[in-house]
Backbone as numpy.savetxt, mean C-alpha at the origin, in Angstrom:
# Nx Ny Nz CAx CAy CAz Cx Cy Cz
7.41 1.79 -11.37 6.40 2.95 -11.55 7.38 4.23 -11.44
6.79 5.38 -11.84 7.71 6.40 -11.82 7.44 7.43 -10.79
7.88 8.57 -10.66 7.69 9.17 -9.32 6.33 9.93 -9.46
5.90 10.31 -10.45 4.61 10.98 -10.36 3.50 9.83 -10.00
3.80 8.52 -10.68 2.73 7.76 -10.21 2.69 7.17 -8.58
4.01 7.16 -8.29 4.17 6.81 -6.75 3.35 7.91 -6.07
3.19 8.86 -6.39 2.51 9.85 -5.46 0.95 9.91 -5.75
0.35 9.69 -6.94 -0.72 9.40 -7.16 -1.39 8.36 -6.93
-0.64 6.99 -6.76 -1.37 5.86 -6.27 -0.92 5.45 -4.66
-0.28 6.55 -3.78 0.19 6.10 -2.48 -1.21 6.81 -1.70
-1.52 6.15 -0.64 -2.78 6.44 0.14 -2.30 7.90 0.53
-3.49 8.79 0.37 -3.30 10.12 0.95 -3.11 11.00 0.13
-2.80 10.69 -1.06 -2.51 11.89 -2.11 -3.79 11.44 -3.24
-4.44 12.63 -3.51 -5.60 12.77 -4.42 -5.59 13.79 -5.42
-5.16 13.48 -6.76 -4.90 14.54 -7.77 -6.07 14.16 -8.58
-6.32 15.63 -9.25 -7.39 15.30 -10.45 -6.85 14.69 -11.43
-7.39 14.00 -12.47 -6.81 13.29 -13.57 -6.21 14.29 -14.49
-6.80 15.12 -14.92 -6.32 16.21 -15.70 -5.00 16.80 -15.46
-4.84 16.99 -14.06 -3.65 17.41 -13.65 -2.48 16.47 -13.58
-2.77 15.35 -13.73 -1.85 14.07 -13.57 -1.43 14.33 -15.12
-2.36 14.23 -16.16 -2.15 14.27 -17.38 -1.26 15.38 -18.02
-1.55 16.68 -17.38 -0.60 17.75 -17.46 0.67 17.55 -17.26
0.95 16.96 -16.07 2.28 16.71 -15.27 3.05 15.59 -16.34
2.53 14.42 -16.98 2.99 13.76 -17.74 3.26 14.08 -19.01
2.52 15.19 -19.50 2.92 15.83 -20.91 4.23 16.69 -20.44
4.38 17.25 -19.60 5.36 18.09 -18.99 6.69 17.13 -18.89
6.61 16.06 -18.30 7.64 15.13 -17.80 7.99 14.31 -19.03
6.93 13.97 -19.61 7.10 12.86 -20.92 6.60 11.55 -20.39
6.24 11.31 -19.43 5.59 10.11 -18.74 4.41 9.63 -19.30
4.16 8.28 -19.88 3.07 7.86 -20.49 2.59 6.63 -19.93
3.29 5.91 -19.20 3.00 4.59 -18.71 2.82 4.77 -17.20
1.59 4.07 -16.70 1.25 4.05 -15.04 1.02 2.78 -15.11
1.57 2.03 -14.06 1.59 0.56 -13.70 0.26 0.63 -12.86
-0.58 -0.38 -13.33 -1.87 -0.42 -12.29 -2.08 -2.40 -11.90
-0.83 -2.91 -12.18 -0.98 -4.43 -11.68 -0.96 -4.39 -10.08
-1.80 -4.96 -9.49 -1.73 -5.35 -8.07 -0.95 -6.33 -7.83
-0.28 -6.52 -6.65 0.68 -7.98 -6.19 -0.42 -8.92 -5.83
0.01 -9.91 -5.84 -1.00 -11.16 -5.04 -1.04 -11.22 -3.54
-1.80 -11.65 -2.96 -1.78 -11.53 -1.66 -1.02 -12.79 -1.18
-0.16 -12.38 -0.22 0.77 -13.48 0.25 0.25 -14.63 0.84
0.75 -15.88 0.91 0.43 -17.24 1.26 0.53 -17.18 2.79
1.53 -16.78 3.14 2.01 -16.96 4.76 1.69 -15.86 5.63
1.14 -15.97 6.99 1.06 -14.88 7.76 2.27 -14.07 7.94
3.61 -14.84 7.98 4.80 -14.30 8.01 5.05 -13.06 7.22
5.02 -13.72 5.87 4.85 -12.80 4.86 3.92 -11.60 4.68
2.55 -11.70 5.03 1.67 -10.60 5.39 2.31 -9.61 6.36
2.65 -10.24 7.46 3.11 -9.27 8.73 4.46 -8.55 8.29
5.26 -9.00 7.45 6.49 -8.26 6.87 6.18 -7.25 6.00
5.27 -7.41 5.26 4.95 -6.37 4.08 4.10 -5.20 4.83
3.07 -5.58 5.81 2.23 -4.96 6.67 2.93 -3.67 7.40
4.20 -4.51 8.03 5.03 -3.75 8.87 5.85 -2.72 8.02
6.45 -3.16 6.87 7.04 -2.34 6.03 6.10 -1.04 5.61
4.88 -1.37 5.34 4.10 -0.27 4.77 3.65 0.48 5.96
3.69 0.08 6.99 3.20 0.93 8.50 4.63 1.84 8.70
5.62 1.39 8.34 6.86 2.03 8.61 7.15 3.21 7.87
6.93 2.99 6.72 6.95 3.86 5.46 6.07 5.09 5.50
4.63 4.65 5.96 3.61 5.50 5.96 3.59 6.30 7.37
4.13 5.58 8.57 4.28 6.55 9.80 5.44 6.21 10.33
6.60 6.91 10.05 7.84 6.32 10.45 7.86 6.49 11.87
7.37 7.21 12.48 7.29 7.69 14.13 6.35 6.80 14.83
5.96 6.06 14.20 4.76 5.03 14.95 5.77 4.16 16.27
5.22 4.09 17.39 5.79 3.41 18.69 5.57 2.15 17.91
6.51 1.16 18.45 6.44 -0.12 18.27 5.29 -0.83 18.71
4.87 -0.48 19.93 3.83 -1.37 20.75 2.35 -0.92 19.87
2.29 0.12 19.30 1.20 0.42 18.53 1.18 -0.15 17.17
2.37 -0.28 16.53 2.44 -0.85 15.36 2.20 -2.52 15.48
2.38 -2.94 16.44 2.39 -4.50 16.92 0.90 -4.54 16.99
0.23 -3.94 17.73 -1.39 -3.64 17.71 -1.87 -3.85 16.55
-1.55 -3.23 15.58 -2.07 -2.82 14.52 -1.98 -4.25 13.56
-0.71 -4.77 13.63 -0.34 -5.86 12.80 -1.33 -7.12 13.31
-1.50 -7.07 14.71 -1.89 -8.25 15.39 -3.44 -8.31 15.07
-3.93 -7.14 14.80 -5.82 -6.90 14.88 -5.94 -6.92 13.52
-5.11 -6.24 12.44 -5.84 -5.82 11.19 -5.24 -6.65 10.25
-4.09 -7.46 10.29 -3.66 -8.26 9.32 -3.45 -9.61 9.52
-4.51 -10.19 10.11 -4.45 -11.46 10.21 -4.97 -12.40 8.91
-4.24 -13.28 8.51 -4.89 -14.21 7.40 -5.83 -15.28 7.96
-7.07 -14.78 7.58 -8.13 -15.60 7.52 -8.77 -16.44 6.44
-8.76 -17.50 6.68 -9.64 -18.49 5.30 -10.80 -18.17 5.40
-11.67 -18.34 4.41 -12.88 -18.17 4.28 -14.02 -18.90 5.22
-13.59 -20.27 5.12 -14.12 -20.95 5.87 -14.12 -21.19 7.42
-13.00 -20.50 8.04 -12.66 -20.46 9.04 -13.44 -19.15 9.48
-13.62 -18.23 8.47 -14.64 -16.96 9.15 -16.11 -17.35 9.28
-16.46 -18.40 8.49 -17.89 -18.82 8.38 -18.37 -19.49 9.99
-17.24 -20.10 10.75 -17.28 -20.82 11.91 -18.03 -19.77 13.17
């Protein structure tokens, strides 16, 4: 991805499409990646990716708060387990 795309698709940044198109015309950027990554298979991999995202978005978050978010919000739940 390019630098403009990084900011357009990052959580918290919202630009009108025509503004992005104008910026691409000036910079010469024409391709934006929209492919999403597959969901990780293991809980450890999910935790690692979520931890990295939290550290990137909130660099000063206390470790205890970050761990509580990971424990609560990023549990790998299978559909059949959810129905029980």
